[in-house]
N, C-alpha and C positions, 0 to 999 in steps of 0.2 A: 367432772369434779362436783361433788354435792356442796350446796351452800348450806349455811347454818339454818336449821329449821327445827320443827317440833321433835324430830327424832333425837337431835342432840340434847334438847331440854329433857325429853323423856328419859334418855339414858342417864343423864345427870341426876334427876330426882330419884330414879330407881336405885342408883348406886349409893345415894345418900340415905334413903329412907326405906329400902326394901331389903330384908335380911336373908331372904332365900336365894338359892341359885336361880338365875334367870338368863334368858337369851332373847335377843331381839332379831327378828328376821324381816328384812325389808324386801317385799315383793314389788319391785318397780313396775313391772308390766301390769300388775293388778291394782296398783295404787293403794297398797295396804301394808300395814306393819303388824306383825304378830309378836306378842310378848308372851313367851312361855316360861313357866316356872316349875320347880320341883319341890315336892314334899317328901321327906324321907322319914321312915319310922321302922323301929326294930320290931320284928315279928317274933318276940320272945317266946310266945306260946307254941310257935311252929305250926300255926293254923294253915291248912291247905287252902289257898286262895286262887280264884280263877280271874284272869285279867280280861280286858275288853276283847281281846283276840281269841279267848278261849284257852289260853295256856295256863296250866296249873303250876303252883309253886308254893313252897313253904319258906322261901327266902325272905329277907328284909324287904320292906315295901319302898318302892320309888314311884311316886305318883306324879304324873305330869299333866298340867292343864295350861290353857292359853287364852289370852284376850286378843281381839283383833281390832285395830283402828283401820277404818276403811272410808273410801270416798263413795257416798251413796249413788252417784251418777256413773261411776266407772268400775267399781270393784264387784267381783263375783265370788261367792263363797256359800258354804252351807252353814247357817247359823248354829246348827246342832253340833258342829265340830268345836265350838268355843264356849268357854265359861261365860264370856260376855263379848258383845260386839259394840264398838263405839264409833259413831260416824264423825267425820271432820268435814268442815266446809271450806269455802274459798279463803276465809280469813285464817284458817288453821286452828290451832289450839293455844290457849294461854298458859303461861307458866303456872298460874294459880290452879287452873284446871288439872294440869299434869301433876302438880304436887299433891292435889287432893286425890287424884287417881292412884298415885303411889301409896298414899296413906290408906286409902280404902282397900287396895289390893293387899297391903300388909295385914290389915285387920281380917280380911276374908281368908287369907292364907293361914293366919294364926288360928282362926276358928276352924278352918279346914283340917289343920294338923291335930287340933283337939278332937275333932270329930273322927279323924282317922284312928287316933289312939282308942277312942271309945268303940269304934267299929271292930278293931282288933281284939278288944277285951270282951266283946259281946258275941257269944257263939251263935246266937239266934239272928244276928244281923246278916242280911243277904246282899246289901249293896252299899257302896260308898261313893260320894262325889262331893266336891267343894260347892258351896252355895254362894252365888252372887246375888245380893239383895238389891235388885234393880231399883226398887222404889226408894230405898234408903240412899242409894247412890245419887239418884236424881234429886232427892230432897237436899242433899249436901251441895250439889251443883247450884241449886237455886239460891243458896246463901253466899255464893262466891262473889267477890268483887274482882273482876278480871280487868287487867290493864294491858300489858303487852302480849300480842299474839304472834305466834311463830307458824309460818306456813309449812305445808308439806314440801319437802325439799325437791328442788329440781336437780337433775343430773345430766 
């Protein structure tokens, strides 16, 4: 049985402050938590698009991306598979940090959806991806006043 930890707080703040469909996947053996989310857009022009696997389609767009919370000493992953990777330490993560993360993810997804709509409207555009402004995220973290920390859950 899992004890209350930062996963519970993360789910709570995402349910309150993140308006896109999301899913949390807890990889216990890898000491990691993946938060994936979907952006959906109508392909009203019927533009033929090629996805990352090389499949072509003129259907509406469903774009998925993910952020990974990981233990620097125990987790193994390919950083290129994620929009962002966020380490957690022995103390865990604070509610304030997780609330800020949810807000920043919301802003990044909102901008990503705007960029996706621009991409669909621009016939010359060749590639689309959501941008995670690591510097802005880290600057926001520096201003946080963190109080209670929640550890990575034991099971």
